[in-house]
N, C-alpha and C positions, 0 to 999 in steps of 0.2 A: 484392223489393218486392211488396206485395200488389196484385192487379189490382182496383181499386175501380170498380164500375159507377157510372153517372151518379147513381143514387139512393144517394148515399154518406152517411156519418155521421161527424161532424156535417155540416150543409148547407154547401155551398161559400161561401155568403154570410155564414156565421156569424163573428162576431168571436172566437168560441172554437173556430175550426176548427184544433184541434191534436189530436194523436193520443192514444189511450189509452196509459197507462203511468204510472208514478209510484212512490212509495216504499211499502214495506210497513212497518207499524208493529211495534213490539215492546213487550212489557209493561213498564211502569215502575211502581215503587212510589213512594209519596209520601215524598220525602226530607226530612230535617230542614232547616230554614233554614240557609243557609251551607254546604250540602253538594252543590252543583252540580259539574259537570265542571270548570269553571274554578276553583272553590274547591279541588278536589282538586289541580289543577295548581299552584296557589299553595302549598298545604300541602306537596306533595311537594318543592317547591323551597325550602322554608323552612330546610333544613339540619338538620332533626331526624333522629334515628336511627330509621328506619322498619323496620329488620330486627332490632334488638336485638343486633347483632354488632359495633357500633362500627366499621363500614366494612370489616370482614373478609369475605372470600368463602371459603366452605368447600365441601368435597365432602360431599354428603348421602347417607347410606345409606338403603336402603328402610326399615330399622328406625327410623332417626331421623325420616324423613318421617312415618311412621305415628303418632309421638308427638304431632305438632302437628295435632290434628284437632278442636279445640274453637273456640267462638265467640271466645274471648279469646286463643287461640293457634292460628292457622290458617295452615298452609303448604300450598302446592300446587305441582305440577310441570307445566310446559307445555313440550313438546319438549326435555326434558332439562335445563331450567333451573328452579330452585326459587325460589319467591317467598313472602315472608311477607305475606299479603293481609289480615292482621288490621287494619292501619290503614285499609285501603280499604273495609272492611265497610260503614260508614255512607254511603259515597259511591257505592256500586254501584247503578246505575239498576234492575237486576233484583232488588235486595234481598238480604238476608242469606241467605235460604233457597237461592237459586241458587248463591252462592259456597260454601256449606257442603256442597253435593253433591260438591265436589272436595276437601274438607278431608282432608289427610293422605294423598292418593293422587295418581296421575298423572291430571291433569284434561284432557289433550290432546284426547281424543275428545269429552268434554262441551263443551269450549271450541269445537271445530270445528263442532259441531252448531248452535251459536247465534252464536258470535262470530268465525268464521274471518276476517272482514274487519277485525277490531279490531287495531290495532298495540299489542299488549300489552307489547312490549319498551319502547316509549316511555312508555306509561301507567304501567308498574310498575317502571321501571328503578331507582328509589330503594328498592324493596322486594326487590331481588335478593339472595337468600341465598347461592346458588352453584349448582354443577352436581350432577346426580345422579352418585354414585359407581357405576361399572360393575364388576360382578363376573362374570367369565366362568367358568362351571363347566367341569370337566374334559371332560364329555361334549360341551359346546358347542365347546370348543377343538378337539376332535378333528374336528368337522364343518367348521371354518373352514379356508380355504386358508392356506398360509404367507404371511407379510407380503410385499408386493411389494417388489422391490429399490429402488424409487424413494423409499421412505419414506412412501408414501401410507398412510392408515389402512385397515384391512381393512373389508370390507363390513359395514354396520350392519344389514342385513336378510338373512334366509335364505329369503325368499319366492322360489319358483321363477319363472323368467322366463316370459312368456306363450308359448303354443304358437307355434312358428315359422310354422306354416301360417296362423295367424290374425293374426299380428303385421303391422302395416303396414310397407311398405318404400318406398324412394324410388329414383329414377334421374334422370339428366339428359342433355340433349343441347343442341346449340348450332348457330347459324349464324355467319356473320362479324359480324353486328350484334346478335344477341340470344342470351341464355342461358335455358334452360327447365328448371325442376325439376319432376318429376312424382312425386306421392305416390299409391301404390296402397293404398287403405284396406282392400281385401279384404272389403268389405261395402257394402250400399246406404247412401247418405248423403243428407242433406238437400240440396236444390238450392242453398241459400244458408245462411249463418250458422254453418257449422261450421269455417270457416277464418279464422284471424287472422294477418295478415302484417305485419311491421314491418321496414323497410329504413332503416338510418341509418348513415352514415359507412362504407359498404361491408360492414356486418354485417347478415345476413339472419336474422331470427327468425320461424319459421313454426310455428304451433300448430294442429293439427287436432283438433277436439273430436268424439269418437266415443262418445256416451252418457256413461257415467261415466269414460271413459278419455281420455287426452290423449297425442297423438303429437307429438313436437317435433323440428324441424330447426333447428340453430343453427350458422351458418357465417360465417367471415370470407371473403368472396368473393375469388377469385383475382386479380381486377383491378378497376379502377375502373368503375363503372356509373352510369347516370342514376338519379335519385331515385324514379321512379315504379315501381309494381308492378302487374301485371295478374294477376287470379286467375280461372281458368275451371274450372267444376265439371261433371263428368259423373256425375250422381247415381246413375243406374241401375247403372253399372259400378263406382262407388266410386273415381273417379279425379279428382285435383285437379292442375291445372297452373298453375305460377307462372312468369310471363314477365317478364324484365328486359332493358332495352336496355344494351348495352355503350357506354362512352364512346368507345372506339377500336376500329376494325375489327380482326379477327384471331381466331385460335383460342386457346382456353385449354387448358392441359395437364391441369388439374383444376378442379373446381368451387370449391374453396376449403379453408380450414383449419377442422376441427371445433372448436367451442367448448363451453363447459359445457352439459350436458344434451342435446347433439346426438344424434339418432337414439335417443331414449328413449321408452318407452311406459309411462306411469304412470297411476295413478288421478288424476283431475282434482283431487281434494281434497288430494293429496300434492304438488301443484305450486303454489308460491306465486304469488299474483296478480302480473301484470306490468303496470306503469303506463307510459303515454306521455302527454306534455304536449299537451293539446288547447286550442284557442283558442275563447274565447266569442265567438260571432257575434252573437247577439241574445237578448233576453228578451221574451216575449210574455205579457201578462196574461191569466189565465183567469178568476179572480174576485178578490175583495178580498184574499186572502192566498195565492194560488197562481199560479205562473208556469211557462211552458215555457222552458227554457234550451237554446239550440241551440249545440252544440259541434262544432268542426271538427277532424278528425284531422290529424296531421302529413302532409306530402306523401307519405312512403314507407309509410304505414300503410293497410291495407285490413281492414275488419271490419264485419260486420253482426250485430246482436244479435237472435237468434231470439225469437219470441213466448214470453212467460213468463219470459225471462231478465232478469237485472239486471247492472249494473256497479257498481264501487266508485269513489267520488270521494275523493281524498286531498289534504289541504292542511295547511300549517303555520299554526296559529291560536294567536297569543300564545305562540309558542315551543314548542308541542306539536303533534305530528302527529295529525291527526284524520281518520278514515276513516268514510264512510257509504255504505250501499248504496241504489241507486235503480233502479227499473224503467225500461227503455228505452221510448221512444215511437215509434210507427210514423210515419216521415217522410212517407208518402204522404198523410197526413191533415193536414199542417201547411201553413197558408197563410202563407208568408213570401216575398214576391216581392222584397224589398229586395236580397237577395243570392242568386245562383244556388245551388241545392242540389246536393250530390254524394251519391252512393249511400251513402257511408260517414259522412255527417254523423250526429251523435247528438243526439236530442231527449229531454229529461228534464222531466217535469212534477213540480214540487216545491212543497210547502207551506212557506212561510217562517214560522218561529216567532220572534217578536220577542225572546223570552227564551232562545232556543236558542244553541248554540255554532257549529254549522256553517252552517245556512241563512242567518243574517244575513251571515256572511262571503261566502257564495256570491252573495247578492243584491247585495253591495257591489261586486262585480267589474264592470268596464266592458268594452265591446267591445274585442277584441284582447288582453285579459288571458288568462292561461293557468291551467289547473288539470289535475292529474294524474288520468287515467281508466284503469281496468283493462279487460281484455277481458271477454267475457260470462261470467257465472256463474249457477249455479242448476240445479236438478234437473228442472224441468218438461219434459215430453215430450208431443208431439202424438199419439203412438202410441195411447194409450187412447181418444182421441176418434174413431178411425177407424170404429168400429162403434156409436157412441153415437147415440141418436135424441132424447134429452131432456137438454139441458145446463142446469144450474142454477148461478147465480152469486150468492154471498152476500158482499157487500162492506160494509165500514164505513169511512167517511171517504175518505182518499186510497187506501185499499185498492181503490177502484173502478177505478183506472187500468189495471192489467193485465187486468181484466175487460172493459174497453171494447175493448181490442185483440182479445180473444177473441170479443167480439160481432161485430166486423167479419169475423173469420176464419170464424165459424160461419155467418153469413148469406150470405157471398159466395164461399167456397171449399170448404165441406164440405156437400155435398148430402145426406149421410146424417143430418144433424141437422135434425129437423123442427120443433123448438121450443127456443128459448133464453129463459130467464126470469131476470130480475135482481131480487133483493131488496136494496135499497140503504139502509143505515143512516147517519143523520147526526144532529147535534145540532139544528140549525135549518134552515129552508128555504133560507136564503142560502148554506148550506154545500154544497148539492147541486151537484155538478159536472155540467154539460151537462144541466140540468133540461129546458129546452125541447127540446133535440135528442133526448133520450131519449123524451120524449113524442111528438115528431114521428115518430121511427122506429117506435115502437109503433103509432101510428095508420096508418102507411103499409105496414107489413109484419106480417102476422098470424102470422109465425113468431117474433116477438119480443114479450115482455111485460115491463113494469117496474112495481115497486111500491116506494114509499118508506116508510121508518119513521123518525120523528123522536123523539128523547128529550126535547127541549125545544121542542115545537111552539107556534106562536102561536095565539091564540084563533081558532077557525074553520077550523083545519087539517083538511081532509077525509080525509086518508090515515091510515095506521096510526100508532100511537103506542106509545112504550115502548122496550123493549130485546128482544133476541132471546130467545125461549123455545120450549119444545116445542110448545105449541099453535099458535104462529105458523108454525113450520116445517111442522107437520103440515098446516096449511091451504094453505101455499104449494107444498109439494113433492108435486104430484099425480103419480102413477106409473101411467100407463095399462098395461093388460095387454099383454104382448108387447113392451114398449119397454125399451130399455136406457138407464139414467140415469147421469150423471156430475155431481159437484158440486165446484165450485171455491170456496175460501174465502180471503178476504184482509182483513186489518185488524189492529188491535193484538192482541198475543199473547193477552191475556185474552179478547177477543172470539173469536179463532180457536179457542182451546182449549175454550171453552164450547160453541161452535157444533159442533165436531167431536164432542164428547160427546153433544150432542142429536141429531146425525145418526145416530150409532151406535144411539141409542135408537129411532130411526125405521127401524132395520134396514138402513141403508146400510153396506156392507162397506168395509174399508180400501182395496180396489181401486177403489171407486167415488168416492173422496174425494181431492182434492188441496188442500193448504194452502200458499199462498205465505207464506214466512217472511222476516222482515226482520232 
């Protein structure tokens, strides 16, 4: 948790005293009438043959996949499964152009860059053509070990294992009343936020997030334990200790039985998101269309979402599994005295779209209702900010929310940052989140500046008008000699892509820019 001084943001008395965070937008094209997500769900369930194979599933060779690469005949492969996405073309929120990038090829990498959180198996199940046929060459066969006697499939990857000297390891010890599992990361780690622990029905799942890598412990514990988990982190030496109380006194002969993915060290993006059911505790209004939703983790779960990271929310809406990403909110800035807060409570600031699919469902939930939530995701790192002196934040709409958390961090915990400037884009003045609080912060702290840009201003609006352009950024992005700058961008994908292009024209390098993606 951040240590917030008395001059905090927003002000303690504010009715909008909730933390920065929220969802990142993604670019959407104008779909034809009758082509919304729910229209697609209804169409997919209509019984029509969406594959052209009359219900048959086939093995698809590489040569066959390549033949289906046009707008009117488009197949793609995701994780070994081939889909005919031709019927989905007019329903895709990102437009035809995005789908065609994966036409006739393996689109897994492209899919993961933008849609890793989407449950494509549910969305496209009626479009499933079959599996990719695997042809193993003679040279590859010679490299593979003989099949195991258990009948398990041979390894699917020939990637060498991580260097044993750098690979995390674990150990355990016990007393008569407690059992302790210790992970040695073999590197410096954040003081909080890198460990996700879940204990349910005697099964412990522990994930340690180390940059782009993920280390997993997954065990059925040897004997019955109480439901709470305590996690202690020694960041400087890279040690994490997980402590659990035994239900009955005595010594265990082993820690437990290894389960799937136990003691594995993988790229984070290669590990599927893991969901746990969280309870809705409260909803707090921010403005006319935005609320903060406070979610409480199950008793045996411990998790903190680091600055700049997001989580996925998953729900069954009208018979279809829908998943959406939302940026976590810093709980230290939330005024909710109705129920005592715990360190693992999750706060999400979300704009509700009346004609949307997911947010109306979320807003219809009542206190004590449950929703599935993943662990922290995202590539943002605080490391590049350690020697930055000028921090520029360019936000559009609810893209402001991760920026607000960065504002708190820059002003209160990073002494190297001498100036933080926010350029905040909205349609109308009433859409500006924390307008008064941002103005008050700017007036009280000369290290922070904010400017607003409205695309649909009312008459008499004194601030900037229009949309992001090169002249506006050139005027805003002052770069004093000898100062190191960093720019964070968040908003709908069209805004983000345009802004990044303009920043590069201003001679900002890729190492000086970070874009939050939704």
